[in-house]
N, C-alpha and C positions, 0 to 999 in steps of 0.2 A: 504494500500500500504506500503510495507516494503522497506527500503533502506539499501544497504550495506554501511559501513563506507567509503569505497573507492569512491563510487558514490557521497556521500555527500562532501567529500574532493575535488573531481574533480569540482563539481559545485561551491564550495566556491572559489577555486583557479581561475577558469575561470572568475567569477564575480570580484575578486580582480584585476586580470590582465586587465579586460575591463575598470575599473575605474581609472587606473593609466595613467599618461601622457606618451607619447612615448618619450624615451630618445635615444640619438645617439647610445649607446651601444646596446639597444634592436633592433633598426633598423638594425644595422650591423649584429647582431646574427640571425635576422629573414630573411635576404636575402639568396638567394641560392648560394652565392659566395663560391667557394671552395678555401681555402688557399693552396698555394703551399709551400712546405718546401724547404728552401734554404740550400742545402747540403754543401755550401762553408763556412758556419758559423763555426768558431772554437773558442777555448778558447782564451781570450784576445781581441777579436773583440769588438768594441763599437756598440751596437745595441739599437733599440727602439721598444717597444711594440705598435702594430698598434691600439689597442683598448684604452688603458689607457694613452699612450704617455710616459710611464716610460722608462727612458734612462739610460744606464750605460754600464759597461764592463762585459763580460761573465766570470764568475768564476767557473761554473760547467755545464756540459752537462750530462744528464742521459738518458739512454735507458731502457725502461721497457719491460717486457715480452710480453705485448700485442701490441707492436709496437709503443707505445707512446714515443715521444722524448721531454723531458722537459729541459728548459734552465734557469739557475739561473743567474740573473743580479744584480750586485753591483753598485749602482750609485756613482759618484764621488763627488756629492754635499753634503753639510751639512745642517742640519735643527736645528736652535737654537744652533749652535756650535757643534753639535753631528753628527756622521755619520748616514746616513739613512740605515735602514735594507735592506738586499737583498731580492728579490722576485723571484719566479719561474713562468715561463710561458710556454705554449705549443710552440713548435718550429715553427708551421705554422703561428703564429701571430707575429713573430719577423722579423724585417727589419734591415739589416746591414746598419749602418751609416758610419763607417770607419773600415779599417782593422787594427788589433792590431799588436803589435810587434811580431817578429818571436820568438817562444818559443824554448829554448835550449833543447837538447835531454839528456843532462847530469843532474844528480841529484845535487842539490845545498844544500841539507840538510846536517846536521851533521851525524856522525856515528850512525847507528841504531843497536839495539840488534837483533841478529839472532834468529829466533824462534827455540826452542828446545823442544824435547819431554821428558816428565818426565818418570822416570823409572817405569815400570809396577810393581804393588804390587805382592809380592810372596805369 
């Protein structure tokens, strides 16, 4: 009897999953619950991740070509006196905690260099 490497990997993976205790994260991912995306979430809002409990302010929202929307959260807390790194999550697993301040429409940065095209070689 010959086995394909993928069949062996499947069997090993199934056995390793069966021997592991069930965690809350696995229970949540194994349910048929469909997450709904909250379209009212915007930059500056304070949000929390449903699965990990990570909480902070939205500093970036990215839309991907395949329709995936990812939200980057920067926590306001410190760990050992240093800022905690920001993390990115799927928009469907984010819950709004509070609305952030209204963002201004005008640029507050300093002067920028206008892009210029270099001369074509002759």
